[in-house]
N, C-alpha and C positions, 0 to 999 in steps of 0.2 A: 238628342242622344243622352240617355242616362249613363254617364261614363263612370266606370269603376276602376279600370286600369289606366295607367299613364305610361307612355313610352317616351323616353328621352333619348334622342340620338345625339350623342356628343360631337362637338366640332372636331375634336382630335381624331375620333374614330372614323367619322365621315371623310375626313381629309385623307385617311389611309384606305378609303373604300371599304371600311367595315362599319358595323353599327352596334349600338348598345342601347338597350331600353330598360326602364325601370317600371315595374308594375306595383300598384298599390291597391290593396283590397279595401273596400269600404268597411264600416263598422259592423256590418252584418256578417262579413266573412263568407258570403255565399259565392258559389261558382256559377250561379245561374246567369249572371250578367257578365259578358265578356267584352263590354264596350271599352274602347281605349281612346284617349286623346293623345294626339301626336304632337310633341314639342320638338320642332326641328331647328337645329343650329347647323348650318352647313358652310362650307367654304364659299368664297365669293364666286368661284367657278361653277358651283353646283346650285347656287341660290335661285329661287324662282319667285317672281313678284306675284303675289296673290291679291287680287282685288275682291272687295266684298261682292257677294253673289246676290243679285236681285232675283227674288222668286219670279218665275214665269207664270203668266196667266194661261194655263194649259187647258185645252178642251179636246177630248178624244174625238177624232173624226171617223167617219165610216170608211172613207176611201183609203188607198194605200199609195205609197211612193215607191216607184221602181218594183212594184209587185210584192214587196215584202216588208217595207218599213211603214209603220203607221204614220199618218199625217197628223200633226199637232197644230192647233190654232194658237198663235202667239200674239197676244194683245189685240191687234186688229183682225181683219178677216184673212190676212195672208196666211199661207201654210208653209211649214218648215219642218225640219227634223230637229231633234235635240242634238246640238252640235257639241263636240268636245270643247272643253274650256281652253285648251292649249294644244296647238298642232304638234308641238314638240314633245308632248307627253305620249311617248310610244314605249310601251313596256319593254324593258330590255330583253331582246330576243335571246341573249345569252342565258338568262334564267329559265325561260320557258324551255329552251332546248336542253340545257344542262340538267335541270331537275326532271324533265320528262325522260331523258336518256338514263339518268342515274337510277330512276325507279326500276329499270329493267335489271339492275345489278343485284337486287335483293337475293334471288335464288343462287346466283354465282357466289356471293360472299357467304351465304349460308352453307353451301357445300364445302367451302374452304374451312369453315369453323368446325363442321361435323367430321371432316376428314383431315385433321391436321397432318401436315407433311413432316416426316422425320428424316427425309433424305438430305444428304449433305449437298448444298448448292455452293459452287465456287465461282459462279459467273457474275458476281457482284463485288465491287471494290469496297469491301468492309472487313478489314483484318480483325481477328478476334480480340486483340488487345485494345483496338480502337472502340469496338463495341462494348467491351467491359468498362472502359473509362466513361463512355457516354451513358451507359445504364446506371453507373454509380452517381453521376451528376443528376440524372432523373430521380433516383432514389432519395437524394438529399432534399428535393423540393416537393415531393408528393408523399401522401400517407400510405401509399401502396408499398408492398415488399418487393422492390425491383432489384433483383440480383441476377448476375449472369448464370445461365445454365445452357447446355447444348440444345435442349428442346426449344427454348425461346430463341436462340440464335437461328435455328432451322426455320422457324415460323417467320422471323423478321426477313431473312434472306429470301424465303419463298414469296413473301408479299412483294419484295423489291424486284424480283425477277418475273414471276408468273402473274402477279397482280399489280404491276406498276401502273398500268393505265387506269385500273380501277381506283387505286389510291390517289392518282392525280385528279380523277373526277370527284372523289370524295373531298379532297382538299378544296376544290373549287366550290362544290355545292355546299360545303360546311358554312360558308359565309352567310348563307340564307337562314340557317337555324341556330348556329352556335351562340349568337348573342342572347337569344331567348333561353337556351339551355342554361347558360351561365347565370342568368338572373334568377331563374327558378331554383337551381342548385344552391346558389348563395342564400336564397330565402330560407332553405331548409338546412343550412350548414352542412351541405354535402360537398365533397371535393369537386372542384370545377372540372377536373380531369375525367369525371364520369361522363362528360359530354361525348367522349369518344365511344362510349358504349352504344349510343344510338346508331353508329356506323355498323357495328357488329350485329346489332339487333335487326336493323331494317334497311341498311344502305341509304339512310335518310329518305326513305319513301314513306310518307304519312299514311298511305293506303296499303302498305305491305300486309300480307296475310300468310301465315305459316300453314303447313299441312294439317296442324292440329287445331287451327282456329284462332291463334294469337294474332292480334291486329295492331297496326299503327307503328309510329316511330319507335315506341318502346315495347311493342309486342306484348300487350296485355291479353291474358285469357279473359273470357267473359266474367267469371266469378271474381277474379282479383280486381278487374276493372270496377265492378259494382261495389266491391269492398272499399275502394278509394273514390267513390262518388262519380264514376264515369257512366253517363246515361247511354243506354242502347235501346233503340226502337226500330221500327221499320224505316223511319225517315232519317234518324240521327244515330251516329255512332261516335261518341266523344273519345273513344280510343284513338280515332284518327285525327282528332283536333290537336295541333301542336302544343297549344298552351295548356289545355286541360290535362292532356296525357303527360306532359313534362312535369307538371305540378304533382300528378299522382305518382309518377315514377320516383321523383325526389322523396316524397313521403314514404313510399314503400322501401326504397333503399336505406333511408334513415332508420326505419323500423328494423330492417335486417341487420344493420350495423349495431343497433342496440342489443340484438340477440347474441351476435357472435363477437362483437367488439373487435372486428377485423374486417377491413374493406375487401381484401381478397376473398374471404369466405362469404361476405355479403354479396359480392358479384356472382359467386358460384351458386348461392342460394337463389338469387334473382333468376338465374337461368334454369335451374332444375328443381327449385323448391328447398326450403330449409330441412325438410325431412331427409332428402337424399344426402345433404351435406352432413347431417347428424349420423346417418348410417356409415358414411365414409370415415368419419372420425372414429366411430366405434370399431370398424373393420381394420383401421390402420393401427389400432392399439392405443388410441387416445391422442394421436398427433393433431395439432390445430393449425399447422402451416399448410397452405394450399398445395405446395409442391410435394409435401409428404403424404397427403391424402389423395393426390391426383389420380393414382392408379385405381382407386376405389370409387371414383365418381363415374357417372354415365359418360359414354364416349364423347357426346357433344359438349358436355361441361368440361371434360378434360382438355378440349381445344379452345374453350371459351376465354379463359383468362390470358393464355398466351396470345390469342388473336387480339384481345383488348390492349395488352402491353405492346404488342408489335405495332398496332395502329398508333398508339400514343408516341412510340419512338419515331415512327415515320413522319408524323405531323411535326414533332419537335425538331427533327433533323431533316426536314424536307429539302431545304436548299442544298445541303451537303450531298444529297442523292439526286439532284437535278429536277426536283419537283417544285413547281411554282404555282402561286395563286393566279387565276385569271380574275383580276379585281373587277368588281361590279360597280357600276355607277348608281344603281338604284337598289339599295339594300331592302330586304324584306320588310323592315319595320317602318318604312315610309308608307304606312297604311293606317287606316282608321276603321272603326266598326260603328254600326248603327243598329239599334234594336229594331227588328222587323215586326210590324204591327199586324200584318195580314199575310195569309198564305201567298207565296209568290215563287215562281220557278226561275231557274238560271236562264232559260230561254228568254223569258220576259225581261229580266234584268239586263241581259246581254243586248237586246234590241233597244231598250230605252236609255241605258246609260252608256252605250257604245263601248262595250268591253267584251272581249272574247270569252266564250264558254270555257276554253282551256285555262284562262287566267282565273276565272271564277272558281273552277274546280280546284286549282292549285292553292288558292287563298282560303278556300272553304271546304277542306277535304272531309269534314265530319258529316256533311249532308249526302247520304248514300244514294238518293234518287235524284239529285240535283233539284231538290225542292226544299224550300224553307217553310216548315209548317207553322200553323197557328194552333197551339194547344193550350187549353185553360190551365193556368197555374205555371206555365213554362215561359221562359224568355229566351228567344234565339236571336243571334246577331249575324249580320252580314259584314264580311270584311272586304273592303275595297281600297285601291290605291288612293292616297290623299287627294290626288287631282280629280278623282271621280266622286268622292264622298259628298262634296258640296252640291253636285248636280243631283244626286239622289235625294238629299235632304231638302233642297229647294223645291223639288217637284214631287215630293212624297205623296201627296194626296192624289195627284194625277196618275202617278205610277200605280198606286193601289187600285184606283178606279179602272185603269186599263186591265190590270191583272184580273180583277173580279169579273169584268165584262167578258174577257176571253175565257176564263174558267167556267163561267155560267153557260157558255155556248158549247162546251164540250159534250159530245154524246157519251163518251166513256169517262166516267169520273176518275179522279186521281186515286191512287192506292189508299185504302183506308189505313189509318194508323193502327199498328198492332204493337203493343208493348212487348219487349223481349221476355217479360215474366210470364207471358201467355204461351211460351214456346211449348211444343210437344215433342216427345221422343218417339219416333215411329220405328217399329221393327219390321224390316222387309220380309214379306211373305213370298211363297212360291207364286210365280206369275206376275209379280209386281214389276213395274218399270217406271222410270222417272216421270214420264208424261202422265201416267195414271195417278201417281201420288200427287203430282202438282195440281191436277184438276180436282182431286179430292179435297184439297185444302185451299184452293183458290189462289195459288201462287205460281210462279214461273219455274220452268226446269232450271234455267240459269241461276235462279235464286237458291234453289235447293243445292245445286253444285257449289255455289259460293259459300253458303252457310256451313257446308260440310267438307270443304276443301277437296271436292271431287274433280279429277282431271278428265274423266271419261263418263259415259252414260251407263257403264256396267255396274250392276248391283249384285250382292250375294245374299242368299237367304239368311236371315238372322242379323243382318247388319242393322245398326241403329242410326237413324237420321234425325238431326235436329231441324225442326220446321217451325216457322213463325206463321201460323195460319191466318188468312184474311177472311175465312168463313168457317163456321163449325162443320165438322165432318158428321154427316147423317148416315147412319147405317142402313143397309138394305131392309132390315126388319122394320125400322122406323118409317121408311118410305112405303113399305107394304101396308102398314097400319093406316097411313094417311092418304093412300091412293084413292079411296072412295070419296074423299072430300076435297078433290083437286081444285074445284072451282072456288071454294071458300078460302083455301089457303092462298090462292093467287089474287084474291080480290079484297079480303078483309085484313086490316092491320092487326098486329099481334095483340094489341091492348084492347081490341074490340071497337075502337073508335072508327066511325065512318066518315068523319069530316075533320079537316085540318084548317085552322084559321091562320092565314099568312101573317107573319111578323116581319118587322124591319130586318133586312139582311137575309131573308129566306130566298132560296132559289129552288127550281124543280129538282136539282141534284140533291141539295141538303135535305129537302123534304122526303125524297125517295129513300135516302139513307136511314131515315128515322123509322120507316115502316117496312119490315121484311115482307117480300112478296110484291111490293109496289115499285114499279119502274117509272122512269121519266115518261116513256111512251104511254104507260097506263094513265098517268096523271093528265097528259095531253088529251087522250081519247075520252076519258070519263068526264072531263071538264070543258071539252070543246076548245082547247087552246091550240094556237098555231105557232106562237113564239115562246120566248123564255121570260118575258117581262111579267112580274107579279106585283099586285098592288096590296100593301098592308091592309089587313081587315078582310080580304077576300076569303071565302070559304070554299075549299077544294074537296071534292068527293074522293074518298080513298077506296072506293069499290065500284063495281059495275052495277049500281043499284038505282032505284027510282027515287029514293028519298035522300 
C-alpha cells in the first residue's frame, strides 16, 4: 500500500467512543492517492490482538462451495473458504442501520431549509431569555455573528419540536464523519463549526443528490467540483468521496471567506453563489451583515444560515433538550485503504474478503457502479475495515486472478469508461421518450434520470438533458450512406487491419473493444474458438475472410 494519509485515533477519544484522525499529504500534494495507515490506540476494553498474517498459497478452483462461494486451495490439496480473521469482527449494526436510515432524511431536511418556519412554537421548554444567554455564549467562542432574533428562535424551536427525531439521528450519525470534517477544516484554517453545514447540505448522506444535480456530503455542482479537483466519470464521482469532498469544501469556503471577510456571507455564497450575495448587498443599500441582506437573498439561502445556526445550537445544547449520543464502539476511522491494481467489482470483493456489499458501498461511496476501475494514469483506493485489510493484501494476487477470470467469462462486458468531459446536452424533440434517447447513446433510462434529477419518465419538448454517452450517436443520414457496405462495416476493423496479435493480458472482450463492429462472438466464429483462453502470440482474424 502506497500510503499517503495517516489516521491517528487517540486513546482519549476512543475511550469516549469518538475518533480523531490526522491526515498528512506527501510531498507531491496530489489527491490521487487516498491510502491511509491507521494508527490505533484504544482502551484496554476495545483492544484487539493482531497477529502477523501469513500469506496464503491460493489457487482458484473450478468448483464452488454451497453453490456460490469459490473453493480455494490452501497449501495442500484441501479446500476451504477465505475465513474471517476474527469471529468477533462484526461490523457494528448500529452504523449500517443509522447511516442507511439517515440517508433518507436528505429531502426532509432540504424542505425545512427551503421553507423556513416563521410560526411561533411554544411547545418546547426554551424561554427566550435562556435562549438569548446561550446564543451569547456561542457567539463568544465562534467567528459567526450569533445574536438573538425572532427568526432564529422560530427555526430553533421548530427543529426541537417538528424535527427532534431528525436531529437525534444526526447527532448519532455525526460520530461517523465529524472527526474527518474537523481535521480537514483545521488543515484549511476554517472554523470547525462548519462541520454542521454538512448536516444542512446532505443530512450526512455521501450519495445525496439535489434536484439540480449537486452531489455528496457537501453538495458540489459538477463545475465547482471540477474546479476544486474532484474527478467525475462513468465509474467514479469524487463528490461522493467523504475525504476528497471535505477537502474541496474547506478550500472553497476558505476562498469565499477571502472574498467577503465574513463567515456568515461565506456560507450564504456557498449556498447560492457569490454573485447572488453581491446582488443582495447592492439591493440592501450596501449592508454587509447577513441579517440585513437576508430579505434580498433567494428563499432557500434566506433559510440557510438560520438552519445552520439552529443545528449548531442543538448540537451544543443537546443534553439540555434530551438529545443524546448513541455511542459507537467501532468508529469510522478504524479503516485502512489499499491501492487497487486491477479492475474489480464490489461483488467479487464481498465474496472473497467476506464483507457485505452494504458495507463496501458505505465505505466507498465514490464508486458509482460498485466497480473500482483500472485507468491508465489514475490511482484508485479501496477502503476496508482494519480487520479486513490484511486479508485483502495477503491474498492480493489470488483475488486479482479470480476477478480477471470471472470478468473474462462475462458475455456482456462491463460499462466502458466515459469521462464526464465527453458529456452531451441533448434537446428533447417531439416524439422523444427516455427509452429512445437511452438506446441512442447506449445508456440506461435510470442513468439519464439520475444524471438529470428526473423523478418520472415525462419529458417536455425543448427540455435539455445531460448525457454521458457510451457510444457515439449516428444519424439516420449516416446510416443510409453506409447501408450498402453493411458486410464490410460488420467484419473489418476501423483501422483496416484484418489480424490482431494476442498480447499478454488480452482477452476476447478487450480485443473486441478495440475494433468497432467486432464482437466476442465474431472473434470466436472467425477463429474457431470455443472458450475464452488466449495464448500470447496467437493471430486472430478480425473479419470473415479467407486470408
